[in-house]
C-alpha positions in Angstrom: 7.6 -13.9 -26.2 9.6 -11.3 -28.0 6.4 -9.9 -29.4 5.0 -9.4 -25.9 8.2 -7.7 -24.8 8.1 -5.4 -27.8 4.4 -4.6 -27.2 5.0 -3.8 -23.5 7.9 -1.5 -24.5 5.6 0.3 -27.0 2.5 0.5 -24.9 3.1 3.9 -23.2 4.2 5.6 -26.4 1.2 4.2 -28.2 -1.2 5.3 -25.5 0.3 8.8 -25.7 0.0 9.0 -29.5 -3.6 7.7 -29.2 -4.4 10.5 -26.7 -2.9 13.1 -29.0 -4.8 11.9 -32.1 -8.0 11.5 -30.2 -7.7 15.1 -28.8 -7.0 16.5 -32.2 -9.9 14.6 -33.8 -12.2 16.2 -31.2 -10.7 19.7 -32.0 -9.2 20.0 -28.5 -6.1 22.0 -27.8 -4.2 19.1 -26.3 -1.3 21.2 -24.9 -3.7 23.5 -23.0 -5.6 20.6 -21.6 -2.3 19.0 -20.5 -1.2 22.3 -18.8 -4.6 22.7 -17.1 -4.4 19.1 -15.8 -0.8 19.6 -14.5 -2.0 22.7 -12.7 -4.8 20.8 -11.1 -2.2 18.1 -10.1 0.0 20.6 -8.4 -2.9 22.0 -6.5 -3.7 18.5 -5.3 -0.1 17.9 -4.3 0.0 21.0 -2.2 -3.4 20.2 -0.7 -2.4 16.7 0.5 1.3 17.5 1.4 0.5 18.2 5.1 -1.3 14.8 5.4 1.7 13.1 3.9 4.2 14.8 6.2 1.9 14.0 9.2 1.9 10.3 8.2 5.7 10.2 7.7 6.2 11.8 11.2 3.7 9.4 12.8 5.5 6.4 11.2 8.9 7.7 12.4 7.5 8.2 15.9 6.0 4.7 16.0 9.2 3.1 15.0 11.7 5.2 17.0 9.6 5.4 20.2 9.2 1.7 20.6 5.4 1.9 20.4 5.4 -0.6 17.6 7.5 -3.0 19.7 5.3 -2.5 22.8 2.1 -3.2 20.7 3.8 -6.3 19.2 4.8 -7.6 22.7 1.2 -7.2 23.9 -0.3 -9.0 20.9 2.4 -11.7 20.5 1.1 -14.1 23.2 -2.4 -14.0 21.6 -0.9 -14.4 18.1 1.2 -17.4 19.3 -1.9 -19.2 20.7 -3.8 -18.9 17.4 -0.8 -20.0 15.3 0.1 -16.5 13.9 3.8 -16.0 13.5 4.8 -13.5 16.2 7.7 -12.2 14.1 5.1 -10.8 11.7 3.1 -8.8 14.2 5.0 -5.5 13.7 4.6 -5.8 9.9 0.8 -6.4 10.3 0.4 -3.2 12.2 2.8 -1.1 10.1 1.0 -2.3 6.9 -2.0 -0.3 7.9 -0.1 2.9 8.0 2.8 2.9 5.6 3.8 0.8 2.6 7.4 1.9 2.6 7.9 1.3 6.3 6.2 -2.1 6.0 8.4 -2.9 3.1 11.4 -2.1 5.3 10.2 -4.6 7.9 9.5 -7.1 5.2 13.1 -6.9 4.0 14.3 -7.3 7.6 12.2 -10.5 7.8 13.6 -11.7 4.5 17.2 -11.1 5.8 16.5 -12.9 9.0 14.3 -15.9 7.8 14.8 -15.9 4.0 12.2 -15.3 1.3 11.7 -19.0 0.8 10.9 -19.7 4.5 7.3 -20.0 5.7 7.5 -16.5 7.2 9.0 -15.1 4.0 6.2 -16.7 1.9 3.5 -15.6 4.4 4.6 -12.0 4.5 4.8 -11.9 0.7 1.2 -13.1 0.4 0.0 -10.9 3.2 1.6 -7.8 1.6 -0.3 -8.6 -1.6 -3.6 -9.2 0.2 -3.7 -6.1 2.5 -3.7 -2.3 2.1 -2.3 0.7 3.8 -5.7 1.7 5.1 -4.8 4.9 7.0 -2.5 6.2 4.3 -5.0 5.5 1.5 -7.9 7.0 3.3 -6.1 10.1 4.5 -4.5 10.9 1.1 -7.3 10.1 -1.3 -10.2 11.2 0.9 -8.3 14.5 1.6 -7.8 15.0 -2.1 -11.5 14.8 -2.9 -12.7 16.4 0.3 -14.5 13.3 1.9 -14.9 13.8 5.6 -17.4 11.1 6.7 -15.1 8.1 6.8 -16.5 6.0 9.8 -18.0 3.2 7.7 -15.2 3.2 5.2 -12.6 2.8 8.0 -14.6 -0.1 9.6 -15.0 -1.8 6.2 -11.4 -1.3 5.3 -10.1 -2.7 8.6 -12.4 -5.7 8.3 -11.2 -6.3 4.7 -7.6 -5.9 5.8 -8.1 -8.4 8.7 -9.7 -10.8 6.3 -6.7 -10.5 4.0 -4.3 -11.3 6.8 -6.3 -14.3 8.0 -6.8 -15.6 4.4 -3.0 -15.2 3.8 -2.2 -17.2 6.9 -4.8 -19.9 6.0 -3.6 -20.2 2.4 0.1 -20.3 3.4 -0.7 -23.0 6.1 -2.4 -25.1 3.5 0.4 -24.7 0.8 3.6 -24.7 2.9 3.1 -26.2 6.3 
């Protein structure tokens, strides 16, 4: 066990040393390549910053305006009929948009129901089985200039829905 801990502590420095030696063996000016990469990284950050700010504002509006609660109240009767915990509906919607906002809702659920409750276990599995579809698509597609996203969005939403349903099914088998 100590060897694995030592290895994990040394992994990043070893990778950096490997990169340096590999670059020098190929007669590459490693420092200049690093500076060029950092410059490209800053250009990417400036390019996607408006998208990130827009997403943060949208999440703030969703939470502060009560729209998330309204959507949850509309969906809750349907969720209750199919055995979906109604307390988790806001998290299910927010997970599509923002990982940090959904983590905040997750922590609220942990405080209310406990991490070892059925709801706590379910939201843990669900968070691991789903993705922040709108965040991921907007940031990464914006960074590489992809504009035709219709099929990706549909596929991602179907996969996300499958992750939610599979999480509920697995948790019902294991803990109910």
